[in-house]
KOLGU-4560 file (N, C-alpha, C; in nm, 3 decimals, padded with zeros to 5 digits):
<recs>
<n_xx: 02.435 n_yy: -01.270 n_zz: 04.153 ca_xx: 02.354 ca_yy: -01.193 ca_zz: 04.063 c_xx: 02.207 c_yy: -01.232 c_zz: 04.085 mol: A seq: 1 type: MET>
<n_xx: 02.122 n_yy: -01.134 n_zz: 04.092 ca_xx: 01.980 ca_yy: -01.161 ca_zz: 04.115 c_xx: 01.905 c_yy: -01.160 c_zz: 03.983 mol: A seq: 2 type: LYS>
<n_xx: 01.796 n_yy: -01.237 n_zz: 03.980 ca_xx: 01.717 ca_yy: -01.255 ca_zz: 03.858 c_xx: 01.570 c_yy: -01.247 c_zz: 03.895 mol: A seq: 3 type: LYS>
<n_xx: 01.489 n_yy: -01.188 n_zz: 03.808 ca_xx: 01.346 ca_yy: -01.179 ca_zz: 03.831 c_xx: 01.286 c_yy: -01.320 c_zz: 03.830 mol: A seq: 4 type: LEU>
<n_xx: 01.209 n_yy: -01.351 n_zz: 03.933 ca_xx: 01.141 ca_yy: -01.480 ca_zz: 03.941 c_xx: 00.998 c_yy: -01.462 c_zz: 03.894 mol: A seq: 5 type: SER>
<n_xx: 00.968 n_yy: -01.513 n_zz: 03.774 ca_xx: 00.833 ca_yy: -01.500 ca_zz: 03.721 c_xx: 00.733 c_yy: -01.579 c_zz: 03.805 mol: A seq: 6 type: SER>
<n_xx: 00.776 n_yy: -01.690 n_zz: 03.863 ca_xx: 00.685 ca_yy: -01.768 ca_zz: 03.947 c_xx: 00.654 c_yy: -01.694 c_zz: 04.077 mol: A seq: 7 type: SER>
<n_xx: 00.755 n_yy: -01.632 n_zz: 04.135 ca_xx: 00.732 ca_yy: -01.554 ca_zz: 04.258 c_xx: 00.641 c_yy: -01.434 c_zz: 04.228 mol: A seq: 8 type: LYS>
<n_xx: 00.665 n_yy: -01.368 n_zz: 04.117 ca_xx: 00.582 ca_yy: -01.255 ca_zz: 04.078 c_xx: 00.437 c_yy: -01.299 c_zz: 04.058 mol: A seq: 9 type: LEU>
<n_xx: 00.417 n_yy: -01.409 n_zz: 03.988 ca_xx: 00.281 ca_yy: -01.461 ca_zz: 03.963 c_xx: 00.211 c_yy: -01.494 c_zz: 04.095 mol: A seq: 10 type: ALA>
<n_xx: 00.283 n_yy: -01.562 n_zz: 04.184 ca_xx: 00.224 ca_yy: -01.600 ca_zz: 04.314 c_xx: 00.186 c_yy: -01.478 c_zz: 04.396 mol: A seq: 11 type: ASP>
<n_xx: 00.275 n_yy: -01.379 n_zz: 04.402 ca_xx: 00.249 ca_yy: -01.258 ca_zz: 04.481 c_xx: 00.131 c_yy: -01.180 c_zz: 04.425 mol: A seq: 12 type: ILE>
<n_xx: 00.125 n_yy: -01.166 n_zz: 04.294 ca_xx: 00.015 ca_yy: -01.090 ca_zz: 04.234 c_xx: -00.118 c_yy: -01.160 c_zz: 04.261 mol: A seq: 13 type: ILE>
<n_xx: -00.123 n_yy: -01.293 n_zz: 04.243 ca_xx: -00.247 ca_yy: -01.366 ca_zz: 04.271 c_xx: -00.286 c_yy: -01.351 c_zz: 04.418 mol: A seq: 14 type: LYS>
<n_xx: -00.190 n_yy: -01.372 n_zz: 04.507 ca_xx: -00.218 ca_yy: -01.366 ca_zz: 04.650 c_xx: -00.264 c_yy: -01.226 c_zz: 04.693 mol: A seq: 15 type: LEU>
<n_xx: -00.188 n_yy: -01.124 n_zz: 04.656 ca_xx: -00.221 ca_yy: -00.987 ca_zz: 04.697 c_xx: -00.355 c_yy: -00.942 c_zz: 04.637 mol: A seq: 16 type: LYS>
<n_xx: -00.381 n_yy: -00.982 n_zz: 04.514 ca_xx: -00.507 ca_yy: -00.946 ca_zz: 04.450 c_xx: -00.625 c_yy: -01.009 c_zz: 04.525 mol: A seq: 17 type: ARG>
<n_xx: -00.609 n_yy: -01.135 n_zz: 04.564 ca_xx: -00.716 ca_yy: -01.204 ca_zz: 04.636 c_xx: -00.733 c_yy: -01.148 c_zz: 04.778 mol: A seq: 18 type: LYS>
<n_xx: -00.622 n_yy: -01.116 n_zz: 04.845 ca_xx: -00.630 ca_yy: -01.057 ca_zz: 04.979 c_xx: -00.704 c_yy: -00.924 c_zz: 04.974 mol: A seq: 19 type: VAL>
<n_xx: -00.679 n_yy: -00.847 n_zz: 04.870 ca_xx: -00.746 ca_yy: -00.717 ca_zz: 04.854 c_xx: -00.886 c_yy: -00.732 c_zz: 04.791 mol: A seq: 20 type: LYS>
<n_xx: -00.924 n_yy: -00.858 n_zz: 04.765 ca_xx: -01.056 ca_yy: -00.889 ca_zz: 04.707 c_xx: -01.081 c_yy: -00.815 c_zz: 04.576 mol: A seq: 21 type: LYS>
<n_xx: -00.977 n_yy: -00.819 n_zz: 04.491 ca_xx: -00.986 ca_yy: -00.755 ca_zz: 04.360 c_xx: -00.999 c_yy: -00.861 c_zz: 04.251 mol: A seq: 22 type: LEU>
<n_xx: -01.082 n_yy: -00.834 n_zz: 04.154 ca_xx: -01.085 ca_yy: -00.919 ca_zz: 04.035 c_xx: -00.972 c_yy: -00.873 c_zz: 03.943 mol: A seq: 23 type: THR>
<n_xx: -00.944 n_yy: -00.952 n_zz: 03.842 ca_xx: -00.844 ca_yy: -00.910 ca_zz: 03.744 c_xx: -00.889 c_yy: -00.781 c_zz: 03.675 mol: A seq: 24 type: GLN>
<n_xx: -01.017 n_yy: -00.767 n_zz: 03.651 ca_xx: -01.071 ca_yy: -00.646 ca_zz: 03.587 c_xx: -01.050 c_yy: -00.525 c_zz: 03.677 mol: A seq: 25 type: LYS>
<n_xx: -01.076 n_yy: -00.539 n_zz: 03.807 ca_xx: -01.057 ca_yy: -00.427 ca_zz: 03.899 c_xx: -00.908 c_yy: -00.389 c_zz: 03.908 mol: A seq: 26 type: GLN>
<n_xx: -00.821 n_yy: -00.489 n_zz: 03.910 ca_xx: -00.678 ca_yy: -00.461 ca_zz: 03.911 c_xx: -00.637 c_yy: -00.394 c_zz: 03.781 mol: A seq: 27 type: LEU>
<n_xx: -00.697 n_yy: -00.435 n_zz: 03.673 ca_xx: -00.672 ca_yy: -00.373 ca_zz: 03.543 c_xx: -00.708 c_yy: -00.224 c_zz: 03.547 mol: A seq: 28 type: SER>
<n_xx: -00.824 n_yy: -00.194 n_zz: 03.604 ca_xx: -00.868 ca_yy: -00.054 ca_zz: 03.615 c_xx: -00.772 c_yy: 00.028 c_zz: 03.702 mol: A seq: 29 type: ASP>
<n_xx: -00.720 n_yy: -00.034 n_zz: 03.809 ca_xx: -00.628 ca_yy: 00.037 ca_zz: 03.899 c_xx: -00.491 c_yy: 00.064 c_zz: 03.836 mol: A seq: 30 type: LEU>
<n_xx: -00.445 n_yy: -00.031 n_zz: 03.755 ca_xx: -00.308 ca_yy: -00.024 ca_zz: 03.702 c_xx: -00.298 c_yy: 00.024 c_zz: 03.558 mol: A seq: 31 type: THR>
<n_xx: -00.408 n_yy: 00.014 n_zz: 03.485 ca_xx: -00.403 ca_yy: 00.047 ca_zz: 03.343 c_xx: -00.348 c_yy: -00.066 c_zz: 03.259 mol: A seq: 32 type: GLY>
<n_xx: -00.330 n_yy: -00.183 n_zz: 03.320 ca_xx: -00.281 ca_yy: -00.301 ca_zz: 03.248 c_xx: -00.403 c_yy: -00.382 c_zz: 03.204 mol: A seq: 33 type: ILE>
<n_xx: -00.405 n_yy: -00.422 n_zz: 03.081 ca_xx: -00.516 ca_yy: -00.500 ca_zz: 03.027 c_xx: -00.542 c_yy: -00.623 c_zz: 03.115 mol: A seq: 34 type: ASN>
<n_xx: -00.669 n_yy: -00.654 n_zz: 03.138 ca_xx: -00.707 ca_yy: -00.769 ca_zz: 03.222 c_xx: -00.646 c_yy: -00.899 c_zz: 03.170 mol: A seq: 35 type: ARG>
<n_xx: -00.641 n_yy: -00.914 n_zz: 03.040 ca_xx: -00.584 ca_yy: -01.035 ca_zz: 02.981 c_xx: -00.436 c_yy: -01.047 c_zz: 03.015 mol: A seq: 36 type: ILE>
<n_xx: -00.365 n_yy: -00.934 n_zz: 03.014 ca_xx: -00.223 ca_yy: -00.935 ca_zz: 03.050 c_xx: -00.204 c_yy: -00.973 c_zz: 03.197 mol: A seq: 37 type: MET>
<n_xx: -00.292 n_yy: -00.926 n_zz: 03.283 ca_xx: -00.283 ca_yy: -00.962 ca_zz: 03.425 c_xx: -00.298 c_yy: -01.113 c_zz: 03.441 mol: A seq: 38 type: ILE>
<n_xx: -00.393 n_yy: -01.170 n_zz: 03.369 ca_xx: -00.409 ca_yy: -01.315 ca_zz: 03.372 c_xx: -00.285 c_yy: -01.387 c_zz: 03.322 mol: A seq: 39 type: GLY>
<n_xx: -00.224 n_yy: -01.335 n_zz: 03.217 ca_xx: -00.102 ca_yy: -01.396 ca_zz: 03.163 c_xx: 00.015 c_yy: -01.384 c_zz: 03.261 mol: A seq: 40 type: ARG>
<n_xx: 00.023 n_yy: -01.271 n_zz: 03.334 ca_xx: 00.128 ca_yy: -01.256 ca_zz: 03.436 c_xx: 00.107 c_yy: -01.360 c_zz: 03.545 mol: A seq: 41 type: ILE>
<n_xx: -00.018 n_yy: -01.378 n_zz: 03.587 ca_xx: -00.049 ca_yy: -01.474 ca_zz: 03.693 c_xx: -00.024 c_yy: -01.618 c_zz: 03.651 mol: A seq: 42 type: GLU>
<n_xx: -00.027 n_yy: -01.645 n_zz: 03.521 ca_xx: 00.001 ca_yy: -01.780 ca_zz: 03.470 c_xx: 00.147 c_yy: -01.794 c_zz: 03.424 mol: A seq: 43 type: ARG>
<n_xx: 00.228 n_yy: -01.692 n_zz: 03.451 ca_xx: 00.371 ca_yy: -01.691 ca_zz: 03.413 c_xx: 00.391 c_yy: -01.696 c_zz: 03.261 mol: A seq: 44 type: GLU>
<n_xx: 00.299 n_yy: -01.636 n_zz: 03.187 ca_xx: 00.310 ca_yy: -01.633 ca_zz: 03.041 c_xx: 00.355 c_yy: -01.498 c_zz: 02.990 mol: A seq: 45 type: GLU>
<n_xx: 00.371 n_yy: -01.402 n_zz: 03.079 ca_xx: 00.406 ca_yy: -01.266 ca_zz: 03.038 c_xx: 00.484 c_yy: -01.199 c_zz: 03.150 mol: A seq: 46 type: TYR>
<n_xx: 00.590 n_yy: -01.130 n_zz: 03.112 ca_xx: 00.668 ca_yy: -01.051 ca_zz: 03.208 c_xx: 00.631 c_yy: -00.905 c_zz: 03.185 mol: A seq: 47 type: ILE>
<n_xx: 00.582 n_yy: -00.838 n_zz: 03.291 ca_xx: 00.539 ca_yy: -00.698 ca_zz: 03.273 c_xx: 00.657 c_yy: -00.605 c_zz: 03.244 mol: A seq: 48 type: PRO>
<n_xx: 00.626 n_yy: -00.495 n_zz: 03.177 ca_xx: 00.728 ca_yy: -00.391 ca_zz: 03.154 c_xx: 00.759 c_yy: -00.326 c_zz: 03.289 mol: A seq: 49 type: SER>
<n_xx: 00.860 n_yy: -00.244 n_zz: 03.292 ca_xx: 00.898 ca_yy: -00.176 ca_zz: 03.416 c_xx: 00.783 c_yy: -00.089 c_zz: 03.466 mol: A seq: 50 type: ILE>
<n_xx: 00.719 n_yy: -00.015 n_zz: 03.376 ca_xx: 00.605 ca_yy: 00.070 ca_zz: 03.416 c_xx: 00.490 c_yy: -00.014 c_zz: 03.471 mol: A seq: 51 type: ASN>
<n_xx: 00.461 n_yy: -00.126 n_zz: 03.405 ca_xx: 00.354 ca_yy: -00.214 ca_zz: 03.452 c_xx: 00.390 c_yy: -00.275 c_zz: 03.588 mol: A seq: 52 type: GLN>
<n_xx: 00.516 n_yy: -00.313 n_zz: 03.601 ca_xx: 00.566 ca_yy: -00.370 ca_zz: 03.725 c_xx: 00.547 c_yy: -00.271 c_zz: 03.841 mol: A seq: 53 type: PHE>
<n_xx: 00.582 n_yy: -00.145 n_zz: 03.816 ca_xx: 00.564 ca_yy: -00.040 ca_zz: 03.918 c_xx: 00.417 c_yy: -00.021 c_zz: 03.952 mol: A seq: 54 type: GLU>
<n_xx: 00.331 n_yy: -00.019 n_zz: 03.852 ca_xx: 00.187 ca_yy: -00.002 ca_zz: 03.875 c_xx: 00.131 c_yy: -00.115 c_zz: 03.961 mol: A seq: 55 type: SER>
<n_xx: 00.174 n_yy: -00.237 n_zz: 03.932 ca_xx: 00.129 ca_yy: -00.352 ca_zz: 04.010 c_xx: 00.179 c_yy: -00.343 c_zz: 04.154 mol: A seq: 56 type: LEU>
<n_xx: 00.304 n_yy: -00.304 n_zz: 04.172 ca_xx: 00.362 ca_yy: -00.293 ca_zz: 04.306 c_xx: 00.288 c_yy: -00.188 c_zz: 04.389 mol: A seq: 57 type: ALA>
<n_xx: 00.252 n_yy: -00.077 n_zz: 04.327 ca_xx: 00.179 ca_yy: 00.029 ca_zz: 04.398 c_xx: 00.038 c_yy: -00.017 c_zz: 04.432 mol: A seq: 58 type: ILE>
<n_xx: -00.032 n_yy: -00.073 n_zz: 04.334 ca_xx: -00.172 ca_yy: -00.113 ca_zz: 04.354 c_xx: -00.185 c_yy: -00.227 c_zz: 04.456 mol: A seq: 59 type: ALA>
<n_xx: -00.088 n_yy: -00.320 n_zz: 04.454 ca_xx: -00.097 ca_yy: -00.437 ca_zz: 04.541 c_xx: -00.009 c_yy: -00.428 c_zz: 04.664 mol: A seq: 60 type: LEU>
<n_xx: 00.067 n_yy: -00.319 n_zz: 04.675 ca_xx: 00.150 ca_yy: -00.293 ca_zz: 04.792 c_xx: 00.254 c_yy: -00.404 c_zz: 04.818 mol: A seq: 61 type: ASP>
<n_xx: 00.341 n_yy: -00.422 n_zz: 04.720 ca_xx: 00.454 ca_yy: -00.513 ca_zz: 04.740 c_xx: 00.581 c_yy: -00.444 c_zz: 04.693 mol: A seq: 62 type: PHE>
<n_xx: 00.694 n_yy: -00.495 n_zz: 04.741 ca_xx: 00.824 ca_yy: -00.439 ca_zz: 04.709 c_xx: 00.879 c_yy: -00.509 c_zz: 04.585 mol: A seq: 63 type: ASN>
<n_xx: 00.911 n_yy: -00.432 n_zz: 04.484 ca_xx: 00.962 ca_yy: -00.486 ca_zz: 04.358 c_xx: 01.086 c_yy: -00.573 c_zz: 04.381 mol: A seq: 64 type: ILE>
<n_xx: 01.175 n_yy: -00.530 n_zz: 04.468 ca_xx: 01.300 ca_yy: -00.604 ca_zz: 04.489 c_xx: 01.276 c_yy: -00.743 c_zz: 04.548 mol: A seq: 65 type: THR>
<n_xx: 01.160 n_yy: -00.765 n_zz: 04.611 ca_xx: 01.129 ca_yy: -00.897 ca_zz: 04.666 c_xx: 01.103 c_yy: -00.999 c_zz: 04.557 mol: A seq: 66 type: ASP>
<n_xx: 01.083 n_yy: -00.954 n_zz: 04.433 ca_xx: 01.054 ca_yy: -01.045 ca_zz: 04.322 c_xx: 01.181 c_yy: -01.100 c_zz: 04.258 mol: A seq: 67 type: MET>
<n_xx: 01.296 n_yy: -01.058 n_zz: 04.308 ca_xx: 01.423 ca_yy: -01.104 ca_zz: 04.253 c_xx: 01.484 c_yy: -01.207 c_zz: 04.347 mol: A seq: 68 type: PHE>
<n_xx: 01.540 n_yy: -01.312 n_zz: 04.288 ca_xx: 01.603 ca_yy: -01.419 ca_zz: 04.366 c_xx: 01.748 c_yy: -01.432 c_zz: 04.323 mol: A seq: 69 type: VAL>
<n_xx: 01.827 n_yy: -01.486 n_zz: 04.412 ca_xx: 01.968 ca_yy: -01.507 ca_zz: 04.382 c_xx: 01.981 c_yy: -01.618 c_zz: 04.280 mol: A seq: 70 type: GLU>
<n_xx: 02.055 n_yy: -01.591 n_zz: 04.176 ca_xx: 02.076 ca_yy: -01.688 ca_zz: 04.069 c_xx: 02.179 c_yy: -01.792 c_zz: 04.115 mol: A seq: 71 type: LYS>
<n_xx: 02.151 n_yy: -01.917 n_zz: 04.084 ca_xx: 02.241 ca_yy: -02.026 ca_zz: 04.120 c_xx: 02.368 c_yy: -02.020 c_zz: 04.035 mol: A seq: 72 type: GLN>
<n_xx: 02.480 n_yy: -02.047 n_zz: 04.099 ca_xx: 02.607 ca_yy: -02.052 ca_zz: 04.027 c_xx: 02.611 c_yy: -02.179 c_zz: 03.942 mol: A seq: 73 type: ALA>
<n_xx: 02.675 n_yy: -02.171 n_zz: 03.828 ca_xx: 02.686 ca_yy: -02.288 ca_zz: 03.741 c_xx: 02.833 c_yy: -02.313 c_zz: 03.707 mol: A seq: 74 type: THR>
<n_xx: 02.859 n_yy: -02.428 n_zz: 03.655 ca_xx: 02.994 ca_yy: -02.462 ca_zz: 03.612 c_xx: 03.004 c_yy: -02.462 c_zz: 03.460 mol: A seq: 75 type: ASN>
<n_xx: 02.923 n_yy: -02.381 n_zz: 03.394 ca_xx: 02.921 ca_yy: -02.379 ca_zz: 03.248 c_xx: 03.052 c_yy: -02.329 c_zz: 03.188 mol: A seq: 76 type: LEU>
<n_xx: 03.125 n_yy: -02.249 n_zz: 03.263 ca_xx: 03.249 ca_yy: -02.191 ca_zz: 03.210 c_xx: 03.350 c_yy: -02.299 c_zz: 03.172 mol: A seq: 77 type: TYR>
<n_xx: 03.359 n_yy: -02.401 n_zz: 03.254 ca_xx: 03.459 ca_yy: -02.504 ca_zz: 03.231 c_xx: 03.417 c_yy: -02.601 c_zz: 03.122 mol: A seq: 78 type: PHE>
<n_xx: 03.290 n_yy: -02.602 n_zz: 03.088 ca_xx: 03.244 ca_yy: -02.685 ca_zz: 02.977 c_xx: 03.287 c_yy: -02.624 c_zz: 02.845 mol: A seq: 79 type: ALA>
<n_xx: 03.314 n_yy: -02.495 n_zz: 02.843 ca_xx: 03.352 ca_yy: -02.427 ca_zz: 02.719 c_xx: 03.501 c_yy: -02.432 c_zz: 02.691 mol: A seq: 80 type: LEU>
<n_xx: 03.580 n_yy: -02.437 n_zz: 02.796 ca_xx: 03.725 ca_yy: -02.441 ca_zz: 02.780 c_xx: 03.784 c_yy: -02.536 c_zz: 02.881 mol: A seq: 81 type: GLN>
<n_xx: 03.895 n_yy: -02.596 n_zz: 02.848 ca_xx: 03.956 ca_yy: -02.689 ca_zz: 02.942 c_xx: 04.037 c_yy: -02.615 c_zz: 03.048 mol: A seq: 82 type: SER>
<n_xx: 04.072 n_yy: -02.491 n_zz: 03.021 ca_xx: 04.149 ca_yy: -02.415 ca_zz: 03.119 c_xx: 04.058 c_yy: -02.313 c_zz: 03.189 mol: A seq: 83 type: GLU>
<n_xx: 04.098 n_yy: -02.269 n_zz: 03.305 ca_xx: 04.018 ca_yy: -02.173 ca_zz: 03.382 c_xx: 04.010 c_yy: -02.040 c_zz: 03.308 mol: A seq: 84 type: ALA>
<n_xx: 03.896 n_yy: -01.975 n_zz: 03.321 ca_xx: 03.876 ca_yy: -01.846 ca_zz: 03.257 c_xx: 03.907 c_yy: -01.733 c_zz: 03.354 mol: A seq: 85 type: LEU>
<n_xx: 03.949 n_yy: -01.619 n_zz: 03.302 ca_xx: 03.971 ca_yy: -01.505 ca_zz: 03.390 c_xx: 03.836 c_yy: -01.439 c_zz: 03.421 mol: A seq: 86 type: ASN>
<n_xx: 03.835 n_yy: -01.343 n_zz: 03.511 ca_xx: 03.711 ca_yy: -01.281 ca_zz: 03.556 c_xx: 03.636 c_yy: -01.214 c_zz: 03.441 mol: A seq: 87 type: LYS>
<n_xx: 03.706 n_yy: -01.142 n_zz: 03.354 ca_xx: 03.639 ca_yy: -01.076 ca_zz: 03.241 c_xx: 03.572 c_yy: -01.178 c_zz: 03.149 mol: A seq: 88 type: ASN>
<n_xx: 03.640 n_yy: -01.289 n_zz: 03.124 ca_xx: 03.583 ca_yy: -01.392 ca_zz: 03.039 c_xx: 03.459 c_yy: -01.455 c_zz: 03.105 mol: A seq: 89 type: GLU>
<n_xx: 03.469 n_yy: -01.481 n_zz: 03.235 ca_xx: 03.355 ca_yy: -01.537 ca_zz: 03.308 c_xx: 03.237 c_yy: -01.440 c_zz: 03.306 mol: A seq: 90 type: LYS>
<n_xx: 03.264 n_yy: -01.312 n_zz: 03.329 ca_xx: 03.158 ca_yy: -01.212 ca_zz: 03.327 c_xx: 03.092 c_yy: -01.204 c_zz: 03.189 mol: A seq: 91 type: ASP>
<n_xx: 03.175 n_yy: -01.208 n_zz: 03.086 ca_xx: 03.122 ca_yy: -01.203 ca_zz: 02.950 c_xx: 03.037 c_yy: -01.325 c_zz: 02.917 mol: A seq: 92 type: GLY>
<n_xx: 03.083 n_yy: -01.443 n_zz: 02.957 ca_xx: 03.006 ca_yy: -01.565 ca_zz: 02.934 c_xx: 02.876 c_yy: -01.565 c_zz: 03.015 mol: A seq: 93 type: LEU>
<n_xx: 02.885 n_yy: -01.518 n_zz: 03.138 ca_xx: 02.765 ca_yy: -01.511 ca_zz: 03.222 c_xx: 02.660 c_yy: -01.420 c_zz: 03.157 mol: A seq: 94 type: GLU>
<n_xx: 02.704 n_yy: -01.308 n_zz: 03.106 ca_xx: 02.613 ca_yy: -01.215 ca_zz: 03.039 c_xx: 02.554 c_yy: -01.279 c_zz: 02.913 mol: A seq: 95 type: LYS>
<n_xx: 02.637 n_yy: -01.347 n_zz: 02.837 ca_xx: 02.592 ca_yy: -01.414 ca_zz: 02.716 c_xx: 02.488 c_yy: -01.522 c_zz: 02.749 mol: A seq: 96 type: LEU>
<n_xx: 02.517 n_yy: -01.605 n_zz: 02.849 ca_xx: 02.423 ca_yy: -01.710 ca_zz: 02.888 c_xx: 02.292 c_yy: -01.651 c_zz: 02.939 mol: A seq: 97 type: PHE>
<n_xx: 02.300 n_yy: -01.545 n_zz: 03.016 ca_xx: 02.180 ca_yy: -01.480 ca_zz: 03.068 c_xx: 02.094 c_yy: -01.428 c_zz: 02.953 mol: A seq: 98 type: THR>
<n_xx: 02.159 n_yy: -01.365 n_zz: 02.856 ca_xx: 02.085 ca_yy: -01.313 ca_zz: 02.740 c_xx: 02.022 c_yy: -01.426 c_zz: 02.660 mol: A seq: 99 type: MET>
<n_xx: 02.096 n_yy: -01.536 n_zz: 02.642 ca_xx: 02.044 ca_yy: -01.649 ca_zz: 02.566 c_xx: 01.926 c_yy: -01.714 c_zz: 02.638 mol: A seq: 100 type: MET>
<n_xx: 01.937 n_yy: -01.731 n_zz: 02.770 ca_xx: 01.829 ca_yy: -01.792 ca_zz: 02.847 c_xx: 01.706 c_yy: -01.702 c_zz: 02.850 mol: A seq: 101 type: LEU>
<n_xx: 01.727 n_yy: -01.572 n_zz: 02.860 ca_xx: 01.615 ca_yy: -01.478 ca_zz: 02.859 c_xx: 01.544 c_yy: -01.482 c_zz: 02.724 mol: A seq: 102 type: THR>
<n_xx: 01.621 n_yy: -01.483 n_zz: 02.618 ca_xx: 01.563 ca_yy: -01.493 ca_zz: 02.484 c_xx: 01.487 c_yy: -01.624 c_zz: 02.469 mol: A seq: 103 type: LEU>
<n_xx: 01.544 n_yy: -01.732 n_zz: 02.515 ca_xx: 01.478 ca_yy: -01.863 ca_zz: 02.508 c_xx: 01.345 c_yy: -01.860 c_zz: 02.585 mol: A seq: 104 type: ARG>
<n_xx: 01.347 n_yy: -01.800 n_zz: 02.705 ca_xx: 01.225 ca_yy: -01.791 ca_zz: 02.786 c_xx: 01.117 c_yy: -01.710 c_zz: 02.714 mol: A seq: 105 type: GLN>
<n_xx: 01.156 n_yy: -01.599 n_zz: 02.651 ca_xx: 01.060 ca_yy: -01.517 ca_zz: 02.577 c_xx: 01.002 c_yy: -01.594 c_zz: 02.458 mol: A seq: 106 type: GLN>
<n_xx: 01.086 n_yy: -01.670 n_zz: 02.389 ca_xx: 01.040 ca_yy: -01.750 ca_zz: 02.274 c_xx: 00.939 c_yy: -01.854 c_zz: 02.320 mol: A seq: 107 type: ILE>
<n_xx: 00.968 n_yy: -01.922 n_zz: 02.430 ca_xx: 00.877 ca_yy: -02.024 ca_zz: 02.483 c_xx: 00.746 c_yy: -01.960 c_zz: 02.526 mol: A seq: 108 type: VAL>
<n_xx: 00.753 n_yy: -01.848 n_zz: 02.597 ca_xx: 00.632 ca_yy: -01.781 ca_zz: 02.643 c_xx: 00.546 c_yy: -01.736 c_zz: 02.524 mol: A seq: 109 type: LEU>
<n_xx: 00.610 n_yy: -01.681 n_zz: 02.422 ca_xx: 00.535 ca_yy: -01.635 ca_zz: 02.304 c_xx: 00.476 c_yy: -01.753 c_zz: 02.227 mol: A seq: 110 type: ARG>
<n_xx: 00.551 n_yy: -01.862 n_zz: 02.218 ca_xx: 00.501 ca_yy: -01.980 ca_zz: 02.149 c_xx: 00.379 c_yy: -02.036 c_zz: 02.221 mol: A seq: 111 type: SER>
<n_xx: 00.386 n_yy: -02.042 n_zz: 02.354 ca_xx: 00.273 ca_yy: -02.090 ca_zz: 02.434 c_xx: 00.152 c_yy: -01.999 c_zz: 02.416 mol: A seq: 112 type: ASN>
<n_xx: 00.175 n_yy: -01.871 n_zz: 02.415 ca_xx: 00.065 ca_yy: -01.776 ca_zz: 02.397 c_xx: 00.004 c_yy: -01.790 c_zz: 02.258 mol: A seq: 113 type: ALA>
<n_xx: 00.089 n_yy: -01.806 n_zz: 02.156 ca_xx: 00.040 ca_yy: -01.823 ca_zz: 02.019 c_xx: -00.043 c_yy: -01.949 c_zz: 02.006 mol: A seq: 114 type: ASP>
<n_xx: 00.000 n_yy: -02.058 n_zz: 02.071 ca_xx: -00.074 ca_yy: -02.185 ca_zz: 02.065 c_xx: -00.210 c_yy: -02.170 c_zz: 02.130 mol: A seq: 115 type: GLU>
<n_xx: -00.217 n_yy: -02.097 n_zz: 02.241 ca_xx: -00.343 ca_yy: -02.081 ca_zz: 02.312 c_xx: -00.440 c_yy: -01.995 c_zz: 02.231 mol: A seq: 116 type: LYS>
<n_xx: -00.388 n_yy: -01.896 n_zz: 02.159 ca_xx: -00.477 ca_yy: -01.811 ca_zz: 02.079 c_xx: -00.529 c_yy: -01.885 c_zz: 01.957 mol: A seq: 117 type: THR>
<n_xx: -00.456 n_yy: -01.982 n_zz: 01.910 ca_xx: -00.500 ca_yy: -02.060 ca_zz: 01.794 c_xx: -00.613 c_yy: -02.156 c_zz: 01.831 mol: A seq: 118 type: LYS>
<n_xx: -00.624 n_yy: -02.191 n_zz: 01.957 ca_xx: -00.727 ca_yy: -02.287 ca_zz: 02.001 c_xx: -00.860 c_yy: -02.227 c_zz: 02.005 mol: A seq: 119 type: ARG>
</recs>
């Protein structure tokens, strides 16, 4: 299963923007994404929406699918039960863990952003 790599996305956006000699403001004008949001994407503090992602890919000429990496397999299934799980149970747990980790990542990102705005 592939997962969006926020670090890979941040690195590619920074690199492509600099290669094209664009400021964050100029990229903002090209994509319609607020300059502050572009900075947050580059610092891995914000994950763009699908529309924003497409706009960035077009403006900076990169392939969206290149931003996804293969997710590492885990042995979390056996920590939950002493017996082996069937495929449906494994799929369900994998989906649950993915949702929980995504939610956790969003909470951390929002907390970090809130702390920075308070400063």
